[in-house]
C-alpha positions as CSV (number, residue, x, y, z in Angstrom):
1,M,52.3,23.3,-9.0
2,K,50.3,20.5,-6.6
3,K,47.5,21.7,-4.4
4,T,47.4,20.8,-0.9
5,K,44.3,20.2,1.0
6,I,44.5,21.2,4.5
7,L,43.0,18.8,6.9
8,P,39.9,20.4,8.9
9,S,40.3,20.9,12.5
10,F,39.3,17.9,14.8
11,W,37.2,20.0,16.8
12,S,35.3,21.7,13.8
13,L,34.8,18.1,12.7
14,V,33.4,17.1,16.3
15,I,30.9,20.2,16.3
16,R,29.8,19.4,12.9
17,F,29.0,15.8,13.3
18,S,27.5,16.3,17.1
19,V,25.2,19.0,15.9
20,I,24.1,17.3,12.5
21,F,23.4,14.1,14.6
22,L,21.5,16.1,17.3
23,I,19.5,17.5,14.8
24,V,18.4,14.3,13.1
25,V,17.8,12.0,16.2
26,M,15.5,14.9,17.7
27,A,13.8,15.1,14.4
28,I,13.5,11.3,14.2
29,E,12.3,11.1,17.8
30,M,9.6,14.3,17.0
31,I,8.1,12.2,13.8
32,F,7.8,9.2,16.1
33,E,6.2,10.9,18.9
34,L,4.0,12.6,16.3
35,F,2.7,9.2,14.7
36,K,2.6,7.5,18.3
37,S,0.2,9.9,20.0
38,G,-1.3,12.1,16.9
39,N,0.2,15.4,18.1
40,L,3.3,16.8,20.1
41,N,1.4,17.8,23.2
42,A,2.6,14.5,24.9
43,V,6.3,15.9,24.3
44,V,5.6,19.1,26.3
45,H,4.0,16.9,29.5
46,S,6.7,14.9,29.6
47,F,9.0,17.7,30.2
48,D,6.8,19.1,33.1
49,D,9.0,18.1,36.2
50,Y,12.7,19.1,34.9
51,T,13.2,15.8,33.3
52,W,14.0,17.8,30.4
53,L,17.4,18.5,31.4
54,T,18.6,14.9,31.9
55,Y,16.9,14.4,28.3
56,I,18.9,17.2,26.9
57,L,22.2,16.1,28.7
58,I,21.8,12.5,27.6
59,K,21.4,13.7,24.0
60,L,24.3,15.9,24.2
61,V,26.7,13.2,25.5
62,I,25.5,10.8,23.0
63,A,26.0,13.4,20.1
64,I,29.7,14.6,21.5
65,V,30.7,10.9,21.8
66,Y,29.4,10.2,18.0
67,G,31.0,13.5,17.0
68,I,34.3,12.5,18.1
69,F,34.3,8.9,16.8
70,M,33.2,10.1,13.5
71,A,35.7,13.1,13.5
72,Y,38.6,10.8,14.3
73,I,37.2,8.1,11.5
74,T,37.2,11.1,8.9
75,R,40.4,12.7,9.9
76,R,42.1,9.3,9.8
77,K,41.0,8.6,6.3
78,L,41.6,12.0,4.7
79,A,45.2,11.7,6.3
80,K,45.6,8.4,4.4
81,Q,44.1,10.1,1.2
82,K,46.5,12.8,1.7
83,K,49.5,10.3,2.0
84,R,48.8,8.6,-1.2
85,G,48.4,11.3,-3.5
């Protein structure tokens, strides 16, 4: 009997890719800020006047677009592999 692998749902892949991308990008930005200024106080000062909302929204949009793109590619690749064997 052949095992059939079920493809993961598109939106679960989008969420998975988006969250991982968001965490990695924000961690890299924090590391660069730490090396640039020597501490993370500059990050707190840059978000004093509600600019953090714009920052977060831009990061979320980019992460969701990345997640959709990667989920599409992953699902297509898995579907091709499933067809072959």
